[in-house]
One Martini backbone bead per residue (centre of mass of N, CA, C, O) as a GRO file, in nm:
protein
  267
    1MET     BB    1  -2.145   1.202  -4.790
    2LYS     BB    2  -2.241   0.888  -4.720
    3ALA     BB    3  -2.221   0.638  -4.513
    4PHE     BB    4  -2.165   0.319  -4.469
    5LEU     BB    5  -2.363   0.046  -4.376
    6TYR     BB    6  -2.444  -0.218  -4.175
    7LYS     BB    7  -2.669  -0.470  -4.291
    8LEU     BB    8  -2.511  -0.763  -4.320
    9THR     BB    9  -2.470  -1.102  -4.191
   10PHE     BB   10  -2.334  -1.380  -4.374
   11PHE     BB   11  -2.308  -1.727  -4.321
   12VAL     BB   12  -2.067  -1.998  -4.447
   13GLY     BB   13  -1.731  -2.061  -4.353
   14ILE     BB   14  -1.321  -1.940  -4.455
   15SER     BB   15  -1.036  -1.717  -4.428
   16PHE     BB   16  -0.896  -1.454  -4.629
   17LEU     BB   17  -0.706  -1.261  -4.803
   18PHE     BB   18  -0.706  -0.979  -4.967
   19PHE     BB   19  -0.653  -0.995  -5.347
   20GLY     BB   20  -0.824  -0.803  -5.477
   21CYS     BB   21  -1.003  -0.610  -5.730
   22ASN     BB   22  -1.268  -0.607  -5.993
   23SER     BB   23  -1.469  -0.343  -6.173
   24ASN     BB   24  -1.492  -0.351  -6.492
   25ASN     BB   25  -1.777  -0.549  -6.489
   26ASN     BB   26  -1.936  -0.372  -6.323
   27PRO     BB   27  -2.223  -0.178  -6.321
   28ALA     BB   28  -2.093  -0.002  -6.079
   29SER     BB   29  -2.007   0.294  -5.876
   30GLY     BB   30  -2.033   0.403  -5.555
   31PHE     BB   31  -2.291   0.553  -5.345
   32ASP     BB   32  -2.524   0.414  -5.536
   33ASN     BB   33  -2.412   0.160  -5.396
   34GLY     BB   34  -2.302  -0.145  -5.297
   35ILE     BB   35  -2.107  -0.347  -5.070
   36LEU     BB   36  -1.909  -0.644  -5.125
   37ARG     BB   37  -1.797  -0.899  -4.893
   38VAL     BB   38  -1.561  -1.179  -4.881
   39TYR     BB   39  -1.527  -1.447  -4.656
   40MET     BB   40  -1.304  -1.683  -4.476
   41THR     BB   41  -1.324  -1.994  -4.281
   42ASP     BB   42  -1.215  -2.248  -4.041
   43SER     BB   43  -1.180  -2.580  -3.959
   44PRO     BB   44  -1.044  -2.837  -3.830
   45ALA     BB   45  -0.772  -3.071  -3.913
   46ALA     BB   46  -0.586  -3.381  -3.994
   47TYR     BB   47  -0.358  -3.155  -4.067
   48SER     BB   48  -0.095  -2.941  -4.129
   49GLN     BB   49  -0.216  -2.874  -4.423
   50VAL     BB   50  -0.451  -2.662  -4.626
   51ASN     BB   51  -0.412  -2.590  -4.968
   52ILE     BB   52  -0.580  -2.328  -5.143
   53VAL     BB   53  -0.677  -2.237  -5.469
   54ILE     BB   54  -0.777  -1.909  -5.571
   55ASP     BB   55  -0.872  -1.758  -5.870
   56SER     BB   56  -1.185  -1.666  -5.806
   57VAL     BB   57  -1.455  -1.418  -5.752
   58GLN     BB   58  -1.816  -1.433  -5.778
   59VAL     BB   59  -2.124  -1.268  -5.878
   60HIS     BB   60  -2.487  -1.309  -5.909
   61ILE     BB   61  -2.751  -1.193  -6.087
   62ALA     BB   62  -3.088  -1.281  -6.082
   63THR     BB   63  -3.179  -1.149  -6.375
   64SER     BB   64  -2.998  -1.363  -6.491
   65ASP     BB   65  -2.848  -1.603  -6.634
   66SER     BB   66  -2.617  -1.862  -6.576
   67LEU     BB   67  -2.397  -1.738  -6.790
   68ASN     BB   68  -2.471  -1.461  -6.687
   69GLY     BB   69  -2.413  -1.205  -6.447
   70TRP     BB   70  -2.103  -1.201  -6.378
   71TYR     BB   71  -1.903  -1.065  -6.104
   72LEU     BB   72  -1.607  -0.943  -6.006
   73LEU     BB   73  -1.417  -0.959  -5.688
   74ASN     BB   74  -1.182  -1.158  -5.800
   75SER     BB   75  -0.858  -1.231  -6.013
   76THR     BB   76  -0.631  -1.330  -5.800
   77PRO     BB   77  -0.432  -1.570  -5.748
   78ALA     BB   78  -0.430  -1.781  -5.444
   79THR     BB   79  -0.283  -1.919  -5.146
   80TYR     BB   80  -0.434  -2.116  -4.868
   81ASN     BB   81  -0.416  -2.191  -4.527
   82LEU     BB   82  -0.681  -2.298  -4.348
   83LEU     BB   83  -0.538  -2.358  -4.056
   84THR     BB   84  -0.506  -2.033  -3.997
   85LEU     BB   85  -0.849  -2.020  -3.993
   86VAL     BB   86  -0.913  -1.993  -3.668
   87ASN     BB   87  -1.072  -1.866  -3.399
   88GLY     BB   88  -1.184  -1.604  -3.582
   89ASN     BB   89  -1.020  -1.624  -3.827
   90TYR     BB   90  -0.991  -1.406  -4.116
   91ALA     BB   91  -1.042  -1.325  -4.473
   92LEU     BB   92  -1.031  -1.133  -4.755
   93ILE     BB   93  -1.133  -1.237  -5.103
   94GLY     BB   94  -1.354  -1.003  -5.171
   95GLN     BB   95  -1.433  -0.683  -5.353
   96ASP     BB   96  -1.722  -0.466  -5.433
   97THR     BB   97  -1.927  -0.290  -5.625
   98LEU     BB   98  -2.295  -0.272  -5.649
   99SER     BB   99  -2.580  -0.282  -5.782
  100PRO     BB  100  -2.883  -0.274  -5.717
  101GLY     BB  101  -3.009  -0.594  -5.604
  102LYS     BB  102  -3.039  -0.932  -5.678
  103TYR     BB  103  -2.835  -1.194  -5.539
  104SER     BB  104  -2.778  -1.551  -5.576
  105GLN     BB  105  -2.451  -1.593  -5.613
  106ILE     BB  106  -2.138  -1.752  -5.525
  107ARG     BB  107  -1.815  -1.796  -5.693
  108LEU     BB  108  -1.560  -2.044  -5.669
  109HIS     BB  109  -1.236  -2.072  -5.799
  110ILE     BB  110  -1.060  -2.375  -5.802
  111GLY     BB  111  -0.731  -2.456  -5.834
  112ALA     BB  112  -0.443  -2.560  -5.913
  113GLY     BB  113  -0.219  -2.678  -5.638
  114SER     BB  114  -0.360  -2.813  -5.434
  115ASN     BB  115  -0.299  -2.921  -5.080
  116VAL     BB  116  -0.163  -3.157  -4.850
  117VAL     BB  117  -0.022  -3.192  -4.511
  118ILE     BB  118   0.158  -3.486  -4.374
  119ASN     BB  119   0.420  -3.519  -4.192
  120GLY     BB  120   0.574  -3.344  -4.435
  121GLN     BB  121   0.377  -3.451  -4.657
  122THR     BB  122   0.288  -3.395  -4.994
  123TYR     BB  123  -0.048  -3.373  -5.136
  124PRO     BB  124  -0.258  -3.377  -5.377
  125LEU     BB  125  -0.556  -3.193  -5.453
  126LYS     BB  126  -0.839  -3.295  -5.583
  127ILE     BB  127  -1.044  -3.142  -5.844
  128PRO     BB  128  -1.331  -3.146  -5.951
  129GLY     BB  129  -1.455  -3.018  -6.234
  130GLY     BB  130  -1.708  -2.868  -6.115
  131ILE     BB  131  -1.540  -2.712  -5.899
  132GLN     BB  132  -1.318  -2.580  -6.075
  133SER     BB  133  -1.538  -2.413  -6.247
  134GLY     BB  134  -1.735  -2.371  -5.986
  135PHE     BB  135  -1.832  -2.292  -5.663
  136LYS     BB  136  -2.163  -2.273  -5.547
  137ILE     BB  137  -2.341  -2.018  -5.348
  138ASN     BB  138  -2.622  -1.947  -5.196
  139VAL     BB  139  -2.788  -1.618  -5.111
  140ASP     BB  140  -3.027  -1.437  -5.175
  141GLU     BB  141  -2.970  -1.099  -5.196
  142ASN     BB  142  -3.026  -0.769  -5.122
  143ILE     BB  143  -2.887  -0.481  -5.267
  144GLU     BB  144  -2.816  -0.169  -5.125
  145ALA     BB  145  -2.772   0.146  -5.112
  146GLY     BB  146  -2.523   0.235  -4.869
  147TYR     BB  147  -2.420  -0.064  -4.812
  148LEU     BB  148  -2.259  -0.316  -4.613
  149TYR     BB  149  -2.165  -0.651  -4.711
  150ASN     BB  150  -2.119  -0.957  -4.524
  151PHE     BB  151  -1.954  -1.263  -4.620
  152TYR     BB  152  -1.942  -1.592  -4.470
  153PHE     BB  153  -1.716  -1.878  -4.505
  154ASP     BB  154  -1.751  -2.207  -4.359
  155PHE     BB  155  -1.486  -2.423  -4.387
  156ASP     BB  156  -1.469  -2.781  -4.368
  157ALA     BB  157  -1.189  -2.953  -4.404
  158ASN     BB  158  -1.234  -3.235  -4.281
  159ARG     BB  159  -1.517  -3.288  -4.448
  160SER     BB  160  -1.389  -3.197  -4.749
  161ILE     BB  161  -1.198  -3.455  -4.735
  162VAL     BB  162  -1.138  -3.728  -4.946
  163VAL     BB  163  -1.031  -4.061  -4.893
  164SER     BB  164  -0.836  -4.267  -5.107
  165GLY     BB  165  -0.716  -4.566  -5.174
  166THR     BB  166  -0.413  -4.631  -5.024
  167SER     BB  167  -0.176  -4.620  -4.780
  168SER     BB  168   0.058  -4.598  -5.008
  169ASN     BB  169  -0.179  -4.441  -5.210
  170PRO     BB  170  -0.316  -4.169  -5.148
  171GLN     BB  171  -0.627  -3.986  -5.199
  172TYR     BB  172  -0.721  -3.635  -5.240
  173ILE     BB  173  -1.053  -3.494  -5.214
  174LEU     BB  174  -1.262  -3.228  -5.299
  175ASN     BB  175  -1.570  -3.170  -5.083
  176PRO     BB  176  -1.740  -2.918  -5.002
  177VAL     BB  177  -1.806  -2.792  -4.665
  178ILE     BB  178  -2.068  -2.553  -4.580
  179ARG     BB  179  -2.178  -2.325  -4.366
  180ILE     BB  180  -2.522  -2.203  -4.325
  181GLY     BB  181  -2.652  -1.867  -4.237
  182THR     BB  182  -2.883  -1.581  -4.126
  183ALA     BB  183  -2.874  -1.553  -3.844
  184ALA     BB  184  -2.793  -1.459  -3.560
  185LYS     BB  185  -2.495  -1.507  -3.378
  186GLY     BB  186  -2.280  -1.711  -3.184
  187ILE     BB  187  -2.047  -1.781  -2.902
  188ILE     BB  188  -1.779  -2.004  -2.805
  189SER     BB  189  -1.561  -1.993  -2.519
  190GLY     BB  190  -1.215  -2.067  -2.401
  191THR     BB  191  -0.997  -2.276  -2.178
  192VAL     BB  192  -0.746  -2.523  -2.204
  193PHE     BB  193  -0.616  -2.753  -1.970
  194PRO     BB  194  -0.317  -2.763  -2.043
  195HIS     BB  195  -0.091  -2.599  -2.184
  196GLY     BB  196  -0.005  -2.737  -2.511
  197VAL     BB  197  -0.271  -2.906  -2.539
  198ILE     BB  198  -0.405  -3.001  -2.814
  199SER     BB  199  -0.750  -2.949  -2.918
  200ASN     BB  200  -1.041  -3.083  -3.033
  201ILE     BB  201  -1.358  -2.914  -3.123
  202TRP     BB  202  -1.713  -2.973  -3.061
  203ALA     BB  203  -2.033  -2.842  -3.163
  204ILE     BB  204  -2.371  -2.962  -3.075
  205ALA     BB  205  -2.703  -2.911  -3.249
  206GLY     BB  206  -2.815  -3.159  -3.365
  207MET     BB  207  -2.721  -3.097  -3.704
  208ASP     BB  208  -2.533  -2.884  -3.576
  209THR     BB  209  -2.184  -2.833  -3.667
  210SER     BB  210  -1.885  -2.731  -3.490
  211SER     BB  211  -1.528  -2.643  -3.531
  212THR     BB  212  -1.207  -2.663  -3.351
  213SER     BB  213  -0.897  -2.536  -3.205
  214THR     BB  214  -0.647  -2.495  -3.007
  215ASP     BB  215  -0.413  -2.306  -2.893
  216ILE     BB  216  -0.114  -2.275  -2.726
  217ALA     BB  217  -0.301  -2.143  -2.476
  218GLY     BB  218  -0.601  -2.300  -2.508
  219GLY     BB  219  -0.767  -2.138  -2.691
  220PHE     BB  220  -1.119  -2.072  -2.798
  221ARG     BB  221  -1.352  -2.038  -3.095
  222LEU     BB  222  -1.698  -2.062  -3.165
  223THR     BB  223  -1.844  -1.962  -3.457
  224TYR     BB  224  -2.145  -1.907  -3.608
  225LEU     BB  225  -2.389  -1.973  -3.412
  226ASN     BB  226  -2.674  -2.102  -3.354
  227PRO     BB  227  -2.921  -2.075  -3.164
  228GLY     BB  228  -2.887  -2.277  -2.858
  229THR     BB  229  -2.823  -2.613  -2.749
  230TYR     BB  230  -2.508  -2.748  -2.645
  231SER     BB  231  -2.258  -2.978  -2.718
  232MET     BB  232  -1.917  -3.058  -2.602
  233TYR     BB  233  -1.621  -3.185  -2.764
  234ILE     BB  234  -1.302  -3.299  -2.625
  235ALA     BB  235  -0.989  -3.377  -2.810
  236PRO     BB  236  -0.694  -3.472  -2.733
  237THR     BB  237  -0.382  -3.528  -2.885
  238ASP     BB  238  -0.308  -3.626  -2.608
  239THR     BB  239  -0.360  -3.961  -2.502
  240SER     BB  240  -0.320  -3.912  -2.180
  241TYR     BB  241  -0.594  -3.780  -2.222
  242LYS     BB  242  -0.914  -3.716  -2.178
  243ASP     BB  243  -1.209  -3.691  -2.284
  244THR     BB  244  -1.457  -3.418  -2.317
  245THR     BB  245  -1.795  -3.341  -2.192
  246LEU     BB  246  -2.036  -3.089  -2.263
  247THR     BB  247  -2.348  -2.951  -2.145
  248ASN     BB  248  -2.586  -2.715  -2.173
  249ILE     BB  249  -2.511  -2.491  -2.395
  250SER     BB  250  -2.582  -2.157  -2.426
  251VAL     BB  251  -2.695  -1.986  -2.727
  252THR     BB  252  -2.695  -1.648  -2.834
  253ALA     BB  253  -2.757  -1.382  -3.001
  254SER     BB  254  -2.477  -1.178  -3.016
  255ASN     BB  255  -2.319  -1.378  -2.816
  256THR     BB  256  -2.091  -1.482  -2.552
  257THR     BB  257  -1.995  -1.804  -2.436
  258ASN     BB  258  -1.807  -1.836  -2.142
  259LEU     BB  259  -1.634  -2.122  -1.999
  260GLY     BB  260  -1.353  -2.078  -1.937
  261SER     BB  261  -1.205  -2.321  -1.753
  262ILE     BB  262  -1.065  -2.636  -1.883
  263SER     BB  263  -0.985  -2.947  -1.740
  264LEU     BB  264  -0.781  -3.196  -1.790
  265THR     BB  265  -0.754  -3.555  -1.767
  266HIS     BB  266  -0.608  -3.827  -1.680
  267LYS     BB  267  -0.603  -4.179  -1.740
   0.00000   0.00000   0.00000
């Protein structure tokens, strides 16, 4: 029996726990096939919680029409707080074996009951009909027998929630923004001082933007970055500290750029 090899890492970013898989309608199973795993991870947002209900995860084989050829990777509904999935944390949301072939899309079914929490108050997160029936992400990848394929979905919660209505009656609507890339990725990491001052962090290279926030110890990791030169903007949530901008940060494929200690200054 030959071992499965890591063939591809495809980034799109939120990560969730694996909540079971269903192979009853998949074309085959075993070592004559490939294994597909789907992960999700998140960027920070100006909310206490962003809770998303995922009803199912499916993958589509390219040789079929748009209505058929969908195979379940997961069919057990579960709720996930996206804001626990930052700084390199992710979780598996679906997995199954697939027959060799080209697969064109992955579809996430986002269900009712999703919500956001702000200052202890819970607000329903409205899901537009088209998204609720299935949010599709193009992948267009060949699955080969004997290989393990990992797909990462980087969901930007802050940019994906549209606020409408009035201040006394706000409405929160989900419009998913997901980063997609296929090249080998890099990482920016570091520690912001003083500890305990939570900061939101953005890394920007041209039109490519990634974001995260520091943990309680000040640590951060910006993952799945395309190689290039970045500027980084640090915004402390404690307004007694100044915002900080760093420039000319080089990111290379499959490497971590560690910025070490970054000290905030008082206003």
